[in-house]
N, C-alpha and C positions, 0 to 999 in steps of 0.2 A: 504496501498500499501506500500512496508515494504523499507525503506529509512535509511540511510548515512546523519549525521550531525558533520559536524566538528566545533567543537569548537574551532578557534585559539586565544584562549587570551592570552598566550607565542608565537605566531609565529607558524610556522612549517616548519618540512627539513625535505626529505627522510627520514631519518634513524626513525626519530619523529615518521611517516608515517608507519612504519612497526612496528615498538612495540606500536601504538597504535590498530595496527591489531591483533598481535598475544594475547595482552590483551583484544582483546573481543572477541576472541573466535578459530579465527585461528590458525589448527594446524601447532608447527613449521616444523614435518615432512610433512605433507599440502606444505611448502612453499619452504622449500628446497628440493624437488622431484623436485617441478617444476622449479627449477633454476637450476637443475643439466644438466636440458632440455635442458639450456642457452648452452651448448656446451664450458664456458667458465671458466679456469681452475685458477689457483692460489687465493682462496678465501674461508674464510669462516666464521659463522656468533657467535659471542658471544653474548649468550640470558639469561639476566639476570635482578631479579627483584630487584628495587630500588625503593627508595622515594624524593621525593622534596617535604618542607613543610608539612611532615607527610604525606602526598599521594602515595599509591604504586602502583608500572606505572610496564610497563614493556621497560628494556631498550637492542636494540638492534646496536654492532657493528659491524659492515664489516670489516674485519679485514683479508688488503691483502697481497702477494708477490711481488704485480708492486713494491711498494716502502718497503726494507725494513725498518723496526721499525716502521716505517706511521702504524696507527689505522687512521681510519674516523670518523671526531667530526664534530657533527649535526649544530655549528655555525662557524666553519673557511671550508669550503669544498673549498674556495679559495686559493689552493693551488699550485708551478708554478712549482711542479716540478713532477706533475701526468701524465697520457701518454694522447699527443696529439691524437685522433680522426675526423672524418667527417662523415658528415652524411650518407654517402653513404659506412662509414665502419660499424655503428652503423644498416643501412642492411642489411650486407654484415654477421653478427653476430646473428641478428636477425631472418631473410628470409634461412640463412642454419642450423637452431636451431630445435629442434622439437618439441618447442614451440605447443601449440592451436592455432589454428587461432584470435580466440576471444582474448584471450591474449598478440600475438604477436601485434597486429594490436592495442587496446590499449597503449602497451607500446611504438610502434612507432608515439601514435599519440600525449606523449606527452614528445614523442625527437623534435618533430617536432614543436610543441608549444616551447620549449626554442631552436630550429635554429633561427626562426623566429622570436624570439624575437632581440636573436644574430643580427643576417642580418641586423633590423631595424636598433640597435644600432650602426651599425658597419657600415652602409652603403653598405651592400654587398651582395649575395645572400646568399639562404639558406646552397646551395648546396663548398659552400664558407670557410664556417663559420669553423673553428676548436672550438672542446670542449677541452678546459682546460678542467676545472672541472668538469662536466658532462659525462668524456670523459672518465675518470678513471673507473675502475672493482668496483668500491666500485660505487658509482651513478648511470653503467649500471643496478647492483644487486638490489639498492633502486628504480631504476628504472622499472624494468621486476618485484620487488615481488612487488610493488601494483600495476601495473597489474596481478599478481597470485591471491593475498588479495581479491581485487575487484571484481574478475571474481566467488570465490570461498564463499563470504557469494551472491554473486545474488542477491543486489536492485536493484528495480525499479528507484530510481530517486537519488541523493544525494547533497550535501543542505552545506553550508558555513556558518559561523556567520563573522562579521569585524575580519579581517585580521591583528595582530602585525608585524609589519615588525622588530620596533627596534628603534636603534641611533646610531648613532657616526660614523666609519669609519672601511673599511675594507680591506683586503692587497688579492689583485689577479694577473689574467694576467698579468696585465696592468697598477699596480701599486695599488696604496691607492683610491678608492673610495666610495662615502657618500652612506651609508646606507638609503633608500634600494638599490640594485645591481641595475645599471641603464637597467638587465634585467628582472630582478625583478617587476618593477616597471612598467616596457610595460607588462607583461605579467597577471598581477594580473586590469589592466585595465579596468574598470567598477564593480571590486570587491565592496567591502568598507571595508579602511583600518584606519589601525592604528602609529599612528610613537609615538616612545618617553616611549613608556611602558617599556621597559629595555633599557639598554646602548649596546645592542650588536647586531649583524644578528640575527633576533629574525623566518624571514622566508628567504626560500633561495633558488634560480633560481629553484632548484630538491620539494623545496614542492612549490612553486607559481605555476609550469604544470603541478603539479596530482588534484592541488584545479581549475586552470581553464581545465583543461583535464575534469573535473567528473564534479566539482560540478556548481549549480548554488545561488547567494545570495537567505537567507531565505527570502520568503512569509510574511510581517506581520505580515498579519494573519491566518498562517496558525499556527495548532497546531498539535505536534504529545504527541503520549506515546512512552518512552523509556521502554524499551524490555532489554537490556545490554550495558553498558559501558567500552572505555577498556580506558588507559589516556599509552600512550607513552610518556617516558623519554629523556629528553634530556639531551648534553653534560654540560653546566654549571650548577652551584649550585646558584642563582639567588635570590641575597636574598630580590627584589622587587616584584618580585610575584613567582610561579614555574613554573622550567623550563618542561611545562607539556603540550604537543598533548592532548585534551579531542575528543572521538571521538561517538559519541552515534547509536544505531542501536536500529532505532525503526521503529514504524507505525504509519500511518496517515491514516484518513477516504478519505480524498482527490482520486478519481474515479482511478480507476488502467485502464491504457488506452493500450491494448497491441500490438499495430500499430503505425509505427512513418516514418518521411516521406527517403526516399534510392532516390538511383538512380542505374541506367540500364545499361551502355557507352559497347555500342558490334562496332564490326567489323567485313565482310566476307573479307578474304582473297584467294587468287588462287595462289598467287606467292611465299609463304613461305617454305620454308623448315621444316616441319615438326619438325622434330630434334632441333629448335628452344623451340618448345609449351612449356616442361618443366623448360626451364631454364627463360621465360618470366615471365610463371603461378609463380615460385618463388620469380622473382622480383613483380611481383604488388598484391600478399599477404604480402611482406615484408612494398610495398608501402599505408599496410593499405584494401585493400581488403577484403569483407566481406566472398565474392565466389572469384570464378575463373571454366568458366566452355568451351569446345571446340564444336562443334556440324559440326560433320559432311556433307554437303548440295550442291547442282548443283546448277553453276553461271549460268549466258545468257554460250549462242555457245555451251552448255551441256557439261560447263570447272569447273571438281570439286575442291572444296572448301571446309572449315570447317569457323564458325560462330566463335570468338571470346567474349566470352556475360564475364562481369563481375560486378559482386557487391560491392557496396562502401558509404558511407558515402559523403556527399558536400566539407569534408572539404576532400578527399580524391580524388574530382573528377581533381586539377592538376595533381596533380600528375599521375592518371592514365593513365590524357590523353598521356601528357610529354614519360611514357615511351610506351605506345601503337606506339604513331607516331618513337619512336626512335627505338627504339626494334625491331618492329614489320615490314612489309612492310605495312603494311596499307595509305593509302591517304584517309581519313577518319571517323567518326565516329557517329555512332547516340548516343546521352546520354534525359535519358528519366527519369524521377519523378514518381514514386509509391508507394506507402503505403507498409511498410514491417510488416506481423502479425508478434508477434511471442511467444509462450507460456510462459507463469511464471515456471526458471527454480529455481533446487535448488540443490546443494551438499550434499554429507552424507557422511560422511566412516562411515562404517559398517564393523563389525566379524565375516569372513570367515571362511572357514576349513583349506581357501587358507589363512589365516592375515588380516589384516586393508587392503580394497577396497573403494576406490571410486566409488560412484556410482554419474549418476544426474539423475532429479527424474520431470517432465514435469509434468505442470497441465493444463488444460481446467476450468474457473474459477469456480476453487476450486479443480476439478473431478482428482483426477491423471490420464495419460494418459499413461505416456508410464516410465518406468525404465534403464538405462542403465548406465552398467558401463563403467571406461575409459578404453580407445581398449590398448592404453599399458602397463599397469598391466596385464592381459588378457593375452596377447599376452607372458609375462613373464612370467605368471601364469604357460602356456601350456607349452612352453619351460623346463622347469623347475623338471614338473609332467609329461610330454609324453601325457597328457591328449591334444585329440583336443577341441584348442580357442573355437570354437561353442558348447561344454556340460561346461567349464567354464563360458561360458559369462553369458547360465543356469542357473547353478545351481548357481551365483552370485544375480544373477533374483531373481529366486525364496529363496535365503535367505532374500531377501531387500524386499518382498513382503509380507512375511508369517506375 
């Protein structure tokens, strides 16, 4: 089984995570082209190779135009001058993007993790919370970039070491707060942590939410074989220990399970304007739904109607339920647990006569059963060349399977 192992001996922040992912082998072109689908302007990635204590890694700085002269700092994310956004604003940005559903779902999961922690700290609802630091463009790029990289690596499970939190005080929107910030400590509840290893904020709320949304503590008896190692360089140069995030891409002999429990949420509707369907579908995807579809049916007394069907994970049930009750005309729904079986998937970038193209390979019991190029790239090639899109797809598949 293919896994990621986060070794957070010096903490984790959003930009350190991006650095580690690129150092692990994710192409900068894949990351940047994915982030461009977000539709957010006024940012660029500054990617450099740097050393900490003699260890070379990748440092990523998100440079934005949102705050002239401000550069994102992995251990100084609590800046009073960044944009304030609500969870609904984040949902709108991601929901209106052209990101693949699995990437937007994971990004929203990370944002919701932070919103729920902040809401608990401030005794408010997640929808009322102002995203101070993580609502800025640089943090949005960090979180969506994390989802893009994770989906590209296509691992089965993610594990994490004891997480270093740091020490001291940090300045944020509400003034001076002790390290770890209250949201960080709440997000990492149940994870093994350590404090005092460094004299600054080693783990940020964004870094904590990435871990909480993806990883589990590494079981004591679990062994794995390292296949490659990535180092994400932080913006501090600390004499006590290298300011690095280390991530292993590894394999374990633990049996690979292709199925997991998911939920089907359904409701029958005969009195809703069909023109609302596309809007409702977009809202459901932005809330984390894995799939949404509408099926024509005939209800009692011969009334034409349709069923709204939504597939989601357990943590998305509440937002899906809320949207169906508030945005549609349903007065009831069915919530059905089921086992969701998926093929093992791998992403690869290949050279074709059209240039580089990302393809998705799907495997059953180790046997390659399908190859599919990225649809958006095929559409762009068809538009540029004048060739039918189906011919472009066929040529790329032939090239990928030679």
